[in-house]
N, C-alpha and C positions, 0 to 999 in steps of 0.2 A: 409460510408462514412460520414463526419462529415454535417451536411446542415449549408449554409450560414449564420452567425450569425454577428448580431451588435455590439457595446460594448466590453470592454474587460472582459474575463472572466478569472480568473488565477486557474490551479488546477493543479494536478498529476496524472501522466501514469506510471502504475506499471508493471512491465513485471514480469509475474508468471513462465514464463522459466525459469529466470536466477535466482529469487529470490533462497536463498539457507536458508534464515529460522536465520540467525546470530544475528536480535534482536540490530544490531547496529544504525538502525535508531530507534526504540523507547528507549535507552540509550540515543544518541545523541539528541532528541527530551527532552524529561525528563530534561536532564543537562541544556538545552539551556532557556528552559519555567520556569523552578522551579526559573529564576533571569529575566524572561520576562514582557510580556504583560499581561500573563495571572497568575502571581504568586500570592502565592506560591502554589507548586504542592504538597499538602499534602499526607506524607506516615503515617501510625498507624501500628508498630508492625513490621516496613520490614521485621528485621532478626526472627521474632517470628511465632510459628506456621499458624496462620493464618493473612499473611499478607493482608493492605486494602490499595488502597493508589490512586491516580487518574495518568492515562497515556491518553497522548492524541492520541498515537501511541499503536497498540497493533500488535501483528502477530501469528496469528494461523496456527498448523500445523495439519494436516487431514491426514491418511492413504488410500492412493484409491486402490484402489482392483479389477482387472480385471481379463480376461482370463488367459493371463499369468504370474500373479505374482498383486503383489503390488509395488506401487511407494506414497514417502512423497510427501502432496502437501502441500508448504506454501503460505498465504493466508494474507498481510497484510493488517490493518484495520484502518483507522479515519475519520474521518468527511469528507465528499463527497463537500460540497460546492454547493448544489443543487441550482440550477436558484430557482425551485418552492420550497421553503424550509417550507417542514411540520413543523417544528420547529419554525420559523417565525410567519406563521400564527396565531398560538394554543398561543403564548405568551401574557399572561394578562397584563403585564405591558410595552411592547414593549424593554423587556432586550434583548431580542435575535431580530438581526436586519442582516440587509442583505446591503452590500456597495458598493452603484450603480455604484464607477469608477474601482473596480476589479472583484465584483462579491465573495469576502470573507463574510461568513456569521461568527458572531462575538457576543458573549454575554457584555453587560451593567452591570458588578457585582451590580453598585450604584442599578439599576433599579428589580435585579434580587433577588424572594424573596422565592427561594426555593421550588416552587412549584411542580417541575417535570416535567410538562405538557407536556414539551420541548423532555426530554429524550421520553415519552409515544409515543409522534407522530411521529418520528424520526422512517424509517423503518429499519435503520442501525447499530442501535443501538452502535451511535457511543456518544454519551452524557456523560459526566463525571462529575456525583455531588460530590462537595468536602464537607464531612460530618463536617467538623474541621469550616471551611470559612461560610456553610450553601448557597453558590453558586452554583448555573450550570457554569461547563470548558468545553471547546474543544480545537479541534485542530483552531490553527489563520493562519495557514498557514507561522507562523512566521512572522506575518507582520509586529514588530518591526525589523528585518533583513534585509529582500527584498528590503526594502526604505532606509536601514538605508546606507549617503552617506560617513558615516565616513568609512565604509569599501570598501576592491576594490571590483571592479563590480561582476569577481568570484564568491566570495561567498554569495552576496546577494542572495542568495537562500536557502528554508524551510532546516534546520537541518537534516532531514532522509534524504535530498535528498543527502547534503555531508558527511554525513558517510555514506550511500550505497559502499561496495565494492566491489560490481559487478555491477553497475552502473544499478541496477535494477528500480530505480525510476528519473521520469524525472519531470520537471516542469516547466510552462509557460501559456503565452494565449492560450486556446485551440477554440477561435474563430479565430484567427490568423491562418488561411490558411498555409501560410509560415510557422510556430513558429515549432520547432522542436518536442513538443512534436502532434501536428496537425497530423505531416505528420509521425510519430511513428501509430498512431490511422489508421491514411488512408491505411498505407503499412502494419501494424501487424494485421488487424480487430480487432480493440479496441472494445472494449463493456462499457456500462455504467451498472453500478451492479442492478439488478430488476427496470429496466425500467417500468413493466408494474404498478408501483407503482403512475409513470407520474412526478417526480420529477427532473428529466432531471440533472442528478449530473455534478458536472464540472470535478471531477475525472476520471478516465476510467484504464481498465485494458487489457493489451495484454496477451492472452490466453496461455496455453501451446500449445505445439505443438507435435503430435508424433515423435518418432526417430527411423527411420530402421536400426538397426544395422546389418553388416552382414560381417563374417570373410572367408574367401574364404583357400582352403586349401595351396595354395601357400605362404600365410602370417605368417602361423604356422610353415613353414620349416624353422628354423634355423641353422646354421654353430653348435652351441654349444649345439643343442637340445641332450639328452642322449638319449632320446626315438628312434630317427631318427637313431643315431652310432651305437647302441646295435640290436632294433628290431624295426620291421614296427610301427607306428602307429596304435591304435587299431581304428576298427571302429566304428565310432558314433553308437550311441543306439538311437532310439525315437528325440524326439523334438530335437533338435541343434540351436545355435546363429542364425543360416543363416534365418529360419525359425520365429522366432521370433519377435517381432511389440513392441516397450517397449510405 
């Protein structure tokens, strides 16, 4: 359960149980921010053998192995907009700063000297250095979108949230106990990434849950089952789905 907090703190909640790793969040983020607050998002040799560029959202996929086999886990990653952001503390020019009104961490490109101290200090590897512009860039939670009154209210959300086809991404005030994100964190045991660093990230993750699949014999008996018509079903040998937990 989240402790009672004061002041607005905007952040994302990402449900790892339903993220399918489709990269829609990363692509829509790139499209919006290429012409947005931190534009341009440089790409070098994008279709060549060694592409390199600035991406505020990245989705990492891992193969997790267990006693009953393996499964793919998709882990989206971006700036977590920490309450005690190490990147802000170490910045020698004040280019990295945290907004008091909503807790969003931003970079003032006019002050950034490209020293990369913030990227070394960030325990989450969430900074993106633009080699062409010579400055550090990062996720802004689409600050130029979420406050844009020219957009319908339903569209005033980060581009990654709007693009997610499974609704694995939620956006809101994590300090408001009645907000959608706070309810999701509270009811689904949401957690902050690497709390031992003491950065108090605004973004939270909802954990994957083990699902037990049971298939009973009567569910396998179908009127059109040729095995049942012509011969009895063969007896199962060894471990069956009734015994497996995924």
